[in-house]
N, C-alpha and C positions, 0 to 999 in steps of 0.2 A: 821520318827516319827511316832507311831500312838498316834496323839493328843486325839482321842478319847478314849484310855485305860488312859492316863495321866488323862482327866479329870473324867473319871469312878472314878480311884483311890483315888482321890482328894476328890471327893462328898463321897466316903466311910468312910475315914477317918473323916471329917467334921461330918457326919451324926452318928459316932460310929460303924459303921457295921462290925461285926467281919470278913465280907469278905474282910476288909481294909487289915488286915495283910495278905492274901494270896494273894493280890495283890502286895504288896511292896516285896513278898519273891521271884515272877516270875525273876526280873531284878534287877540289880543295877544302878540306873540313874543318870550320874555323871552330876556336874554344868560344863558347858562349857566355854571357853573363851569370846565368844559373850553373853552368859547371863550374866557372870559377868560385861562385859564392859557395857552393857544395862543398867544393877542394879545401876552401878557408874553414868552413865550419866543420869537415871532418878533421882535418890537421888540427883542430883547436879543441876537439871532445865538445862540440856544442849541439845543442838543439837544431831541427829543421826547422821550426817556426818559422824562424828568420827566413828562409825561404820562400815559405809561404807569403809573409809579407810583403817580401820585395817582387813576388809574381804579380800579386795585385797592383802595387806601385809601377811596374813594367807595363800591366795591361792597361791602367788609365793614362799614363804617357802617351801610349799607342793611341788611342781613342782622344785624346787631347791633340796632339798631331793630325789626326783623321779631320776633326771639327776645324781646326785651322786651316789645312789645304781647301777645305772645300767652304769656308764661312762664306765668300762671295756668291758662290752659288745656291747656299742654302739661307742667305740674309744673317749670318750670325756675328759680322763684323762691327755693327754700330753700337750705340749706347743702349743699355737697358731703360735707363730711366730713374734709376736707384743711386742710393749714396752709401756707400760702405762704412764699416765702424772707422775709417781711416777719414771721411770727410769726402771722398774722390768719388768720382762718375764711376759708374759701376759700367762695364763692357759686356755683353750677351755672351762673349766668349767665357768672361771672367765667373759668370755664374752656371756655366756649362762645365768649364776644367771642376769648379767647385764640386758640383753635383756628380760628377764623373768620378772623382778622387773618392769622396766617401761616400760612393756606392760599393767602391771596390773595396775599400777598407774593411767597412762592414762585411761585406762577402768573405773576406779572408779568415774572419774570427780570430783575427789574433792581434787587435788594437783594445787597450782599454779607455785610452782616451783621444782625443786630437784636438787642436788650435788651427783654424784655418783664418788668413786675412780676410776672408767674407763675411764672416757672422763674428759677433763680439761676443758669444759664449764660448765655454767649453763644449764639445762632441763628445759624448758617452756612447761608446759603443756595445762590447763585450763583457761584463763583469770580471770574465776569466782571462781576457786578453793580458798578452804578456810585456805591450810594448806602447808609449805614448809617441805620437806623431804631430811635428809641428812643421805646417808647409803653407807656401805661398801658390796657390794652383796657376798664376798666369802673371808672371814679373813682367814689367814693361808690355801691360795690354795696351795700351793707347799707341803701340807699334802695329797692331793688327790691321787696324784700316791703311796703312801704308804698305802692308805687306812686307813689313821687316822681322827679324828673328824677336821671340820673346823665351822667356825660361818659366821652369817650374822649379821650385827648391822646396826641400824637406831636410828636417831633421829628426834622427829615431833615436829614444833614450828608453832604458828597460824600466817598468814599475819594480817595486818593492818587492821581491821574491822571499824574502824572510821575515816579512809581518804585514802588517795593515799598509794599505797604500795611502799617503796622504794627501795624494795629487799636488805636491808642490810643484812649481814652474823648475823646468830643468836649467842649469846652465849648459853653456856649450860643451864645459868640460865633461858634463855627465853624457852627452851624446855618445851613443857607440856606433853611428854611422849617419851619414849625410848624403844628400848628393843634390845634382842639378841638370836638368836636361835643357838643351837648346834646342827650339822648335822654330821652323821645321827642317833645321840644318841636319837631326839626327845624332846628336852627339851626348853622349850621357857620361857626366864624371861624378865619380863615386868615392865617398873616402871613409874607410873602414879603421875602426880607434885602431891605432899601433900597428897597424896593417899598411900604411900610405895611400894614397889619392891614385885613382886609376881613370883611364878614359875608355870608355868604347864607342865603337860606330854602329847605327841602325842599319842593315842589311834591307835588301829589297822586300824580304819576307816578313820585314817588322821586328825580326831579331838583334839583339843588340849582342855584337862579338866583339873579337880582339883585343883583351884587356892589353892596356900600352901604361906602364906606371909614369906618372906625372911629378915632375919636381921643378921645382922654379930655377931658372938658368942662371948659373954663377957670371956667368959673363955679361958685363953692363952695358955691353955693345946693342944689345937688343932690348934693352929695359925701357921702359914709358912710363909718363905721367899721365892720369887720368883723373880727372874732377871738372867739375862743369864753370870754364873760365869765366861767362859771362856774370858768376856771383862773385868772381874774387875779390871786390871790392867790398863785400858784406861778411867776409872771413874776420876772424880774429888778427889782430898784426902778427902775434907769434906765427900763425899758419903762415899770413903773405911774407912776412919776413923769410921764413922757410923756402916758400915757392921762389921768391925773387933770387936767393942765394942757390938755388939747385935747377931751376929750370931749362938753365942753358946746356944741362949735361944730358937732358935725355929727348927722345921725341915724345910728343903730345897727342895722346887718343881718346877721343870720348863719344861713345855710343849714345848715352843718356838710358842705356838698361845695364842693371847692376850685373844681372845673370851675363847677358853678351860682354860686357866689358870684363869682367870678372874671368870670363872664358879665355879671353885674348891675352889677358893679364898672367894665368897660369902658363902660358905657351912662352910668352917673351919675355916675362920677369919685368919688375919696377914696382909703382905703387898707384891704387886708387882710391880717391879721396872723398868723403863726403864730410866736410867740417860742416861744425855748428855755423848758421849765420846770426850773427850778432850784431851787426852794422847796417842792416836794411834802412831804407830812408823813412819807410813806414814801419815803425817799431812793432806795430801789430802783427808783420810779417817775419819777425826774427824767430829763429827756430834754435834756441840754446841748449836743446836736448835730441839737435840732428831729426832727419826726416824719415831715415830707413827704419824698420822694423828689426828689434834686437832678438826674437824669437826665431822668425823664419824665413830672416834676408841675412843679418850681420853674424849669427852663430853659426849659420850654416858656412856662408865663406869663409869664416874663421877656422871654423873647423877642415875645412877641404884646404885650406891653405897651410893650416898646424900639420897635416898629414904630406903635405907637398914640399915641406920645409921652410916654409913662410910663417907670418905672424900677423896679428891685427889687432890693434888697439883701439879704444874711442878717444874723446877731446882730453880725457883727463890724463890720457898716458898709460892706461888700464888695460890689459889683456881684454878682448872680449869674451875668451871663453870663460873667464873668471869671474864676469858681472852677473851677480844674481839677480834674476828679474823679479820685478815686483807687480809688474802686470802683463799679460799675455799678448797686448798690443803696444807694449812699451816702445819706445823711440831710443834711436841711438845715433850717436855721429860715427862714422867709421873711416878707418885708415888701414888697407890691407895690402898685402904682396909681399916683395922678398923681403926677408928679415932685415939685412942692413939698413934698407931705407926706414923701414917701420920703427926700428930701435932708436935710428937718427931721430925721425919727426916726434917719437914718443919723448927722448929726453927733451926736447924742445918745449914739449907742451907741458912737461913737469915742471918746466923752468930751470930746466939743470945745463 
């Protein structure tokens, strides 16, 4: 970027020079994500270490998007032949996204420890790092071979800066930030604790620009319900009764990817549900604890929802942000979206 040009334009505006208008009409200069974050950190008298960390996250997201776009040509859209810690088939792009992200997190020198969906144990980086990161490098990876969107989700917490770090798994309430990239759409949703949820668009140069505050809409006309209707008979009676009572009030949408479904929900309002499976005809296929992962899926969207004026709870009706994780790959049920709907089903789940 030509900083001399920018300084000249700014000086013209300050001096009232009529040439200022001429300068301003030459090009439109966007507010980038990094400028947005810099302003936030300076306004709150915080260190710039967080900018270094987020630069590495954005770089990784750009490379994941690149390899997604080039997948068919480079032969990266198939299965790797491996099984991850979740017992699921691993796609080649899953492993690539994991390797890309761990490389750039390491290069940032800001991360103490990370948890990835793709490996069973914690990943230790820099002993002097200030942050702990939880991430799903490629949410909905089965969509890749169909050229459908996927996501990249992450949550960030601080290490203990006032004493020895005990490496405890953080609740969502302890996150300082969380984010979600929609790939290849080029949309980045980012939440900062007590500062809101924001949307950024990826321009043609790969820079994320144009911060826009995201808040769940209050008008119920756009609200939607989002769940896998094929499993409806496998849900508990409480959940089925609630669906029966409310499904006629809302449109129904379901893409089968948490990131994609939640992205739509943020703009339209309503509720995404991934209930417990308790009535499967083969009892061994029941999932009373849910399927989604607490640390790097449920807690991430719960954080983003909270900062956008929404809410998220589990099957017990407890807020996801308050759940204390016992395992880094812990499963969870999830009900997330507009606060009135989530509060309503939470009361039903709690038996009230």
